[in-house]
N, C-alpha and C positions, 0 to 999 in steps of 0.2 A: 565456413559459410559459402557454399557453392552457388546457390541460387541468389542472384543479386538484382533482379528486375523488380522494381517497386513502382507501382502506380499510385500517385498522390492525388487525392480528391479534395479540392478546396471548396468549402461552403461559406455562406454569407454571414460570417461573424466578424466583429471589429478586430479580433485577434488574428485575422487571416494574414495580415502583413508580416507576422512572425514566421509564417510558413516559408518565406523566402530563405531565411537562415537555416531552417530545418532541411530544405531541399539542398542547399549548398553543403551542409554538413553531411548529409547522406552520400552525396557525390564524392566528397573527400574520403568517406569511409569505403569507397569502392562500389557503391550501388549505381546501377543505371536507372535513371528516373524519367518517367513521363508524367505530365501533369494534366489533370482535367479540372475545369473550373465551372461552377454553377453560375447562372446569370447574376445572382445576388452577390457572389464573391467578387465579380468584376466591377461592382460599384465601389469597392474598397481598394483594389489593386488591379493593374492591367495584366493581361496575358503576356505582354511583351517582356515583363520582368522574368517570368519563368521560362520563356523561350530563350532568353539570353543566358540564363543559368544552366539550362539543360541541353541547349542546342537541339531541341526537339520542338516540333509543332505542339501547341497546346490545344487540347480537346475542349471545345466549348459548345458544340451544336450536335445534337443527336442525328440530324439529317444532313450533315455536311459530308456528302458522299463524293468520292473521287474515283477515277479509274483504278488507281493503285489501292484504294481503301474503300471498297463498296459497303462494308458493314463496320463502321469505326468502333462501335462499342464492343463488338465481339472480337475485333482485332486487338483491342487493348486488353480485354479480359484474357485472351489466349496468351498474350505476351507477358503478363504480370505473374511474378512469383509471390508477391505480397501486395496488399492494398493498405494504404494509410489514408484515413479520413481526418482532416485537420483544417480548421477547428470544427469539431463535430457539434453542430447546433442541435437543439431539441427537435427541430424539424427533420433533419436527416436521420437522427437516431430513431424517430418514430416511423419514418418511411422504411428504413432498413428492417426494423423489427416486424413490420407488417407486410413486407414484400411488395411495397409500392414501387412501380417503375414508370415514372412520368417525365423523366428528363434524361440527359446523357449519363449523369453520375449514378442515379438510382438504377437505371437500366443496366449499366456496366457492372455495378456491384452485385446485381442479381445474377449476372452471368459468371462472376468470379468464384471459383471453388477453391481458391488458395487462402492462406491465413490473412485475416483482416485485423488491422489495428485502428482503434478509435480513440481520438484524443478530444474529449468534450471541452467546450468552453461556452459558458452562458451565464446569465444572471442566476444568483443563488436560489431565488424563488422558483425559477424554471427547473433548475437542477434537482431540487428537493420535492418537486411536484410528484404526486403518486404516479401519474401517467408516465413521466420520464423514468422514474424508478422501475416501473413495470417493463417499459421498453428496453432499458439497459439490461434487466435481468433476462429478458427474452434473448437478447443478443449474446449474453454470456452463456446461456443454455445452448445456443447455436454454435458456440466455440469462438465467438469474437472476443478479442482481447481489448479491454477498456482501461485506459490510464486514468488514475484518480486526478481530478482537477486540484489546483492549488487554492489556498486561501490568501486573499490579498485585495488590493484596491481594484474595484471593478469599474467598468466604463460609466456606471451610474454615479460614481463619486463617493461610494462608501465601501467599506471592507466586508468581504463575504467570500463564500466558497463558489467556485466556478471559474476561477482565473486559469488561463492556459499556463501550464508549467513552462519553465525555462527551456529554451531551444535545445541546449546541450543535454538536459535531462530527458527530453523526448527522444533524442537520438540514442542515448544510452539505453533507455527503456526498450526501444524497438530492437536493438541489437541483442539485449539480454533475453527478450522474448524469443527471438529467432534461435538463439543458442542455448536456451534454457534446458536444464535437465528435467526429466519427468520421472524422478525416482521416488516420488511420494504418492503416486497414483493409487487410489484405493485406501489411503491412510487418513485417519481423522487426527488432526492436530488442534489442540486447544491451547490458546495463548492468553495470558493475562497481561494487561498493559496499563501504564499510567499510575496514578497515585490513588490511595483511598483517603477519604476524609472522615474525621470523627467530630461530630458537633459538640460545641460547648454550650451554646444557646441558639436561639433561632437565627442569629446573624453571624456567628463566629464558629470556626472549626479548627482542628489540628490537622495538618497535612504535611507534604514535603514538596520538593522542587521537581519531581518527575514530570516530564512532558508527555510521555507515552510514545515517543518517536521510535525507540528501540523495539518495543512490542509490536507496533504497527508495521515496522519494516520487516520484522520476522513473519508476521501474518501475510504480508504481500509476497515475500519470498517463498513461503511454504505453498501459497496458492499457485504461484507460477510453476512450482514443481509438481503440480497435480493433486495436492492434498485437498481434502475437505476441511476447511479452516473455520474454527469458531474463536472469535476474539471476545474476551471478557474485559471490558474497559472501564476504568475509572473516569472521572470528569476530564475532558480534553477537548481542544478545538480541532483535532485532526479528523480527517475524513477517511474511513476505511476503504480499502480496495473493493470495487464492485465485485460481488461474488463471495466475499467473506461474510459469514454470519456474525453479527455483532450483538452482544448483550451488555447493556450499560448498567453499572453499579455505582454506588457511592461509598458505602462503609465497608470495613473489613469483614463484618459478619455477612453482608450481602455477597461479597467476593467469595468467601468460604462456601456459602451455600451453592452458588452457581458453579464453582470449580468442582466441588464434590459431585454435583449432578452430571457435569459434562465428562468428568474423569472416568466414569464407569464404562463409557463406550469409546474412550480415546485410545489411540495408538501411541501418541506422543503428547505430553503436556509440558509447556514451558511457562514457568512462573516468572515473567519479566516485570510484573507490577512491583512498584515500591510500596509495600504495605505498611500502614501505620502500626507500630508495635503496641501502642496503648490507646485506650479510649477513656473518656471522662466517665467517672463512676455514676454521676447524676447530672444529666443534661438539664439546664435551667429551662423552664417553660417560657420565660420572658427574657428579653435582652438584659444582660447584667449591666447595671449602671455604675459609673465611677463614684466612689465614696471617699477617695483620698487615702484609703487604707490598702494594705497589701491584699492581693487576691490569691488564695490557695486553691488549686484544683487537685482533687484526688483522682489519680490515673490508675486504671486497671489494665493489666496486660491482655492483649488480644490473643486469640487462638493462633497457633503456628500452622498456617495453611499448608506450607510445603512439607512439614513434618507429618501432618495428618495424611496427606496424600501418599507420602512415602510409606506410611504404616499399613496402607491398604492396597498398595499397587501389586499387580500380578505380572502381566506381560508388558505393561506400559513402560515407555521410556519417560523418565521424570527428570526435568532440567530446572534448576533454580538459578537465581542471580544473587551475587554477593556484591553489594555496593559498599565499598570500604574507603575509609580515609587514612588508614594505617594498617600495617601487618596483613596485607592482602593475601599472601600465600598461606599463611598460618590460619587466618580466619576462614578462607575459602575451603581449605582442606578439612578443617573441623566441621564446617557446614555440610560438606559432602557426606561425611560419615554420620553425623548426628541426625541428619534429615532423611537418610536412606535414599538419597538421590543418585541418579546415574551420572549426572554431570552438573557442575557448578560453573557458571560464567562469572568470573570475577572482574570487576572494573574499579578503577581508582577515581572516585567522584570528587576528590580534593583538587584535581586538576581542572583548571578553567576551560581548557581547550577540548575536553571530551566529557562524556557523561551527560548528566541532567541538562536538558534543554538544548544541547548541541546537536548539529547534524552529523558529527563524526564521533567515533568511539574507538577505544583500544582496549582489548580484553585478553584475559588468559583463561583457557579452558582446563578445568580440573576433572579428571575421571578416575575411576577406581583402578584401572589396569594400566594406564599410560602416564608418562611424565607430563607435567603441565605443558600445554600448547599455547604459545603466545601468538596472538593475531595482531599485527601492527595497525596503527591508526589508519582508518579509512572511513568512508561514509557508511552510515548505518545499514543501508540497503546491501551494499557489497559485503559488509561484515556479516549480515544475516545469512547470506548464502554460504559463507565460509563456516559459520556455526552449524548450519544445516548439513553441510558436507560431513562434519564429524558425527553429528547425530545419526545420519543415515548409515554410516559405517557401523556405529554402535547398534543401531536397530537391526541391521542385517546380520550382525554377529550374534545377536541375542535370540533371533528367531530360530 
C-alpha cells in the first residue's frame, strides 16, 4: 500500500462522532489524513477534535482562501489518494450521484478522480427509499465503493438497517478495498445463501438454523474481486452488498428453479445455502389445531440441487457446502464425488463457536486433485476471500 493520503469527508449524521475513531485508526495504519466537514456535521462534533487527531487544519469553508492555499478544494483533491465519506447521508449520496457541487465537500469530491469509499448511515426508511437505491446504484456504476450498513438500534429508538458499522470494521473494509485482488473481473458468480423453508400449514414451517452470513460474505468478497454477482437468498435479515444482484426465495423448489436459471450463464456457482432435505407431502390449508393426539407428518425428499447442477455443468466451477456434525472428511469426500462438484467446503456445525449464526467459521476444502485444505477459524469475510483464492486457482487451471 504505497499511496496513503486519504481525505475524510464528514457529513451531518448522528453517527459522525464515530468518525473520530476511524480517523485515529487510519492514522495508526500509516495513512496521512486530512478532514473536511460539512456545516451540518459541525453541529454534532467540532473541527478541533479532528485537528487534534490529524495535526492538520480542518477544511470547513469553500471560500476560506489564503496566500498559501488560494483554491482549497482543488488543493485537497490533488493531495488525496483516496476519499472516505463518513457517515454518508442520503443527502450527500444524492448529490454525489447527480454531480451537485454546492459546498466544500461536494465541490472537492467532484474534483477527486481517485478511489472513493462511501459508508452510509441513515434511517432504514431513507436507506430503502427507491431514490436512495437509485443514487447508490449510480455511484456503484461510477466505480464508487459502498459499504453495507449494519442492522441495529437506530437513533430513532428502534431496530433497523442503516446503522454505521463498527469503526474497526470500517477500517478493515477500506484496507481490503485498497488491497483487493481483481481476479474475477468478467466472471459471473452465482451464490445461494441462507435457509429454505417448507410450509406445514399457513403459520408453521420446517427449516434450519442457517443465518446466511457465509453466503452473503462470499457474495461481498466476489463482488470486491470484480465479479458480477447474483445472490439467491432464503429468508434472512441481512443486507446484500450494494451492487450485488439479489433474488429472494423461500422454498427448495424455488431455489432449484432460480439456481438452474442462473447456472446456465454462470462461470462459478457456490451452493452455500442450507437446503431443507424434505418437504411436507400435503400442506394444510388451515392452521393445524391441537387435539391432544400425536401429529404425524409425511415428508417427501426434496430434489438434490447440487447434484442436479453437477449433472449439467459444462465449464462452470461448481462448489458445494457440507455442514456436518460428525465424520466431516468422509461425508465431504463422498459428497464431492456423488454430486460431481469441483469443490466441497466442509464445516463442523456441531461446534458452538463456528458455523450457523456465528460471525466466524473454520472450514476444510475438498477438491478432486488436491489434499484437503484446512482454513483456520477466522471471520467469514476473510474466510470467503481464502475460499475464493482456491476457487480462482481451480478456475484458471480449468480454462
